[in-house]
Each structure stands twice: as C-alpha cells, then as structure tokens.
C-alpha positions in Angstrom: 0.0 0.0 0.0 1.5 3.4 -1.0 1.6 6.5 1.0 -1.4 8.1 -0.6 -3.5 5.0 0.1 -2.5 5.0 3.7 -3.2 8.7 4.2 -6.6 8.4 2.4 -7.5 5.4 4.5 -6.7 7.3 7.7 -8.7 10.3 6.7 -11.7 8.2 5.5 -11.6 6.2 8.7 -11.5 9.3 10.9 -14.3 10.9 8.9 -16.4 7.8 9.4 -15.7 7.8 13.1 -16.9 11.4 13.3 -20.1 10.5 11.6 -20.7 7.6 14.0 -19.9 9.6 17.1 -23.1 11.6 17.3 -25.5 8.7 17.3 -23.3 7.0 19.9 -23.5 10.0 22.1 -27.1 10.9 21.4 -29.4 10.4 24.3 -32.6 11.7 25.8 -31.8 14.6 28.2 -33.5 14.2 31.5 -33.2 17.9 32.4 -32.7 21.3 30.8 -29.3 21.4 32.4 -28.2 18.1 31.0 -29.5 19.0 27.5 -27.5 22.3 27.5 -24.3 20.5 28.5 -24.8 17.7 25.9 -25.5 20.2 23.2 -22.3 22.1 24.0 -20.3 18.9 24.0 -21.6 18.0 20.5 -21.0 21.4 19.1 -17.4 21.4 20.4 -17.0 17.9 18.9 -18.0 19.3 15.5 -15.1 21.8 15.8 -12.6 19.3 17.2 -13.0 16.5 14.7 -12.1 18.4 11.5 -9.1 19.9 13.3 -8.0 16.5 14.4 -8.4 15.1 10.9 -6.4 17.9 9.4 -3.6 17.9 11.9 -3.2 14.1 12.0 -3.4 13.9 8.2 -0.6 16.5 7.9 1.4 14.6 10.5 1.1 11.2 8.7 1.8 12.7 5.3 4.9 14.4 6.7 6.2 11.2 8.3 5.7 9.2 5.2 6.9 11.8 2.8 10.2 12.6 4.5 10.9 9.3 6.4 13.9 8.6 4.2 15.3 12.2 4.2 18.7 11.9 5.7 19.7 15.5 5.0 16.8 17.7 6.2 17.0 21.4 5.5 16.0 24.2 7.9 12.4 25.3 7.7 11.9 28.4 5.6 9.8 31.3 6.8 6.4 31.5 5.3 4.5 34.6 6.4 1.3 33.7 4.6 1.2 30.4 6.3 1.9 31.9 9.7 -0.8 34.6 9.2 -3.3 32.0 8.0 -3.0 29.6 10.9 -3.0 32.6 13.4 -6.2 33.9 12.0 -7.7 30.4 11.8 -6.8 29.8 15.4 -8.3 33.1 16.5 -11.6 32.3 14.6 -11.8 28.8 16.2 -11.2 30.2 19.7 -13.8 32.8 19.1 -16.4 30.3 18.0 -15.6 28.0 20.9 -15.6 30.8 23.4 -18.9 32.3 22.3 -20.6 28.9 22.2 -19.3 28.0 25.6 -20.2 31.3 27.2 -23.8 31.0 26.0 -24.1 27.7 27.8 -21.9 28.3 30.8 -23.6 31.6 31.4 -27.1 30.1 31.2 -29.0 30.2 34.5 -29.7 26.5 34.3 -26.0 25.7 34.2 -24.4 28.5 36.1 -27.1 29.0 38.7 -29.1 32.2 38.9 -26.6 34.0 41.1 -23.9 33.7 38.4 -26.3 34.5 35.6 -27.8 37.4 37.5 -31.0 38.0 39.5 -32.8 38.8 36.2 -32.6 35.1 35.4 -35.2 34.2 38.0 -37.5 37.0 36.9 -37.4 35.8 33.3 -38.7 32.4 34.2 -42.3 31.6 33.4 -42.9 30.0 36.8 -41.4 30.8 40.2 -39.0 27.9 41.1 -39.6 25.4 43.9 -37.0 26.1 46.5 -35.4 23.2 48.4 -32.4 23.4 50.7 -30.1 20.4 50.3 -28.1 19.7 53.5 -25.1 17.3 53.4 -23.9 15.7 56.6 -21.8 12.6 57.6 -23.0 10.5 55.8 -26.4 11.3 54.3 -28.7 13.9 52.8 -31.5 16.0 54.2 -33.9 18.1 52.1 -35.8 21.0 53.4 -38.7 22.2 51.2 -39.0 26.0 51.3 -41.7 26.2 48.7 -44.3 23.9 47.2 -46.4 24.3 44.0 -48.7 27.3 44.1 -51.9 25.1 44.0 -51.1 23.3 47.3 -53.1 23.9 50.4 -50.0 23.3 52.7 -48.5 26.2 54.6 -44.9 25.6 55.7 -43.1 28.0 58.0 -39.4 28.3 58.7 -40.0 26.7 62.1 -42.1 23.8 60.8 -40.8 23.2 57.3 -41.1 19.8 55.6 -37.9 17.7 55.7 -37.1 14.4 54.0 -34.0 12.3 54.4 -32.3 10.2 51.7 -34.9 10.9 49.0 -35.3 14.3 47.2 -38.8 14.8 45.6 -38.9 17.0 42.6 -41.7 18.0 40.1 -41.4 17.8 36.3 -41.9 20.8 34.0 -41.2 23.4 36.7 -38.1 25.3 37.7 -36.4 23.9 40.8 -33.8 25.8 42.8 -31.5 23.8 45.1 -29.5 25.5 47.8 -26.7 23.1 48.7 -24.9 23.4 52.0 -23.2 21.2 54.7 -23.4 20.9 58.5 -19.9 19.6 59.1 -17.2 19.5 56.3 -17.0 19.5 52.5 -19.2 17.2 50.5 -20.5 17.4 46.9 -24.0 17.1 45.6 -23.8 15.1 42.3 -26.7 13.8 40.1 -24.9 12.9 36.8 -28.1 11.8 35.0 -29.5 15.3 35.6 -26.3 17.2 34.9 -26.3 18.6 38.4 -23.2 19.1 40.6 -22.3 21.5 43.4 -20.0 21.6 46.4 -21.7 21.4 49.8 -19.7 23.8 52.1 -20.4 24.6 55.8 -21.9 28.0 56.2 -22.3 28.6 52.5 -25.1 27.9 50.0 -24.3 27.0 46.4 -27.4 27.3 44.2 -28.4 25.1 41.4 -31.3 25.9 39.0 -32.8 23.3 36.8 -36.0 21.9 35.3 -36.6 18.2 35.0 -38.2 16.8 31.8 -38.7 13.1 32.7 -40.3 11.3 35.6 -38.4 8.6 37.3 -35.7 7.8 39.9 -32.2 9.2 39.7 -29.1 8.4 41.7 -27.5 11.0 44.0 -23.9 10.7 45.0 -21.4 12.6 47.2 -18.6 13.3 44.8 -16.1 14.7 47.4 -14.3 12.2 49.6 -15.6 12.9 53.1 -14.4 10.1 55.3 -14.8 6.4 55.9 -18.6 6.5 55.2 -18.2 8.4 51.8 -19.0 5.4 49.6 -22.3 4.9 51.4 -23.3 8.6 51.1 -26.0 8.0 48.5 -29.5 9.3 47.9 -32.3 9.1 45.5 -34.0 11.9 43.5 -37.6 11.0 42.7 -39.1 13.1 39.9 -42.8 13.0 39.5 -45.6 15.1 38.0 -46.6 18.3 39.7 -49.8 16.8 41.1 -48.0 13.7 42.4 -45.3 16.0 43.9 -47.9 17.9 45.8 -49.6 14.7 47.0 -46.2 13.3 48.1 -45.3 16.4 50.1 -48.7 16.4 51.8 -48.3 12.7 52.6 -44.8 13.4 54.1 -46.2 16.3 56.1 -49.0 14.2 57.7 -47.0 11.1 58.3 
C-alpha cells in the first residue's frame, strides 16, 4: 500500500468515526441542564473532529513523505502560512468561546446568582426552592416552597424535611440550595447534569428543570471520610400533582 492510500484510508476512517460519534453520544436529556451540557459537548465535537483530521493527516503525510530524508533542510519562513494559521486559530477560539459562554452563562448551568437575578424574573414560573443539607454520611432536604396550588403552609420553624430521597416535580423550575453541616461534601446527580460543592456556612445554588419522571441516583462526589462510599441518595421526579400529594403525605406522616 502506497503513502497516498495509507493517508486516504486514515482520513476516511477518521471521517467515518466522526459520523458515527453523534448517534453513539445521542441520548434523551432528563433535564434542561443536561440538555444544554450535551449540546455544548456535541458542538465542540463538531469543531474538534475536523481539526483532528487535518492535523493528523498532515502529520502522517509528513512522516511518510520525509521518512527517508537523511539531510533535512532548515524550515523556511512563510508569512502567509503563519498569518493563515494565526487567523484560523483566532476564529476557532472565538467560535468555541462564544458557544461555551452562551451555555456556561445560562442560569440552568451557572445558577441564577452567576447568571444574574434577572434570570429568576425571566422564568415563566417561580421555582420550587429546596435546601439540600449534606452531613456525615447522608442527605436531608428542606422544602422551602411547594407548587402554588397546594393547600399546605410551611413556616421556617415547621418546614417539611425528608432524608435520603429528594422529591422534585417535572416541568417546573427547581432551585436547590446546597450546604453542609460539618465539612466539605459534593452534591452530584450525573443523570440530571447537576453538581455543586456542599460547604459549611455557604449555599451553592443550582437551578434546573426536569423533563422526565423517574428515579435518579444521587452521590457525594467529594471524599468525606470512611462513610463516603455509602453517602448515597435518590432523586424521585414526578408530575406536579403527584409531587404535591407526596409532600402532603410526608407532612402528615
């Protein structure tokens, strides 16, 4: 097989791999946050694959073309080439930067504090507020708000608390305020694209909206002692009516 055939086979194989990557990564996003993150990953992939093909193609061609050159000459200056790759690099960085900023600055990824207080005001519905409290070695959830059509009245002194299981409604913004009572933990629900450090005396806020009902695994993603591996929880997502019924059931039990 000659050099051109090898180079062509490599480029064709890489291009085929790029075509197959998207179906392999495609999945149904369970939350608005996860959807934004996956879309960003795919868009960055569309930028990275052509660059990878070009660079590796040039590398392979160069190795094959000059592998028997025993008397290499110094590289000659080529200003056009230098200007071209400088401008191309600047354009690529601009595209990646703008695309990343639009996602990382979104309130459902950055949280409404990073995105600005206007982020909450722009939502169609007021979010359900829940305080997530990490402690050795488990989770407690304090429900500050419930859906507007509930008959329950929860005060700061008598707020609803659940342990181990976090109940969330679908199709409604949810704001989680993550904190800790002892030392550093980390709230991590990978299937929902949610992650925030739980720090004593500090609240890190997550804003999301869940699309699909079901159960999702909750982990502590920060090593926190001998019980770290057992610091698990469940996030149970249900319809808004079922969410209301569940909270009322928890309140009366």
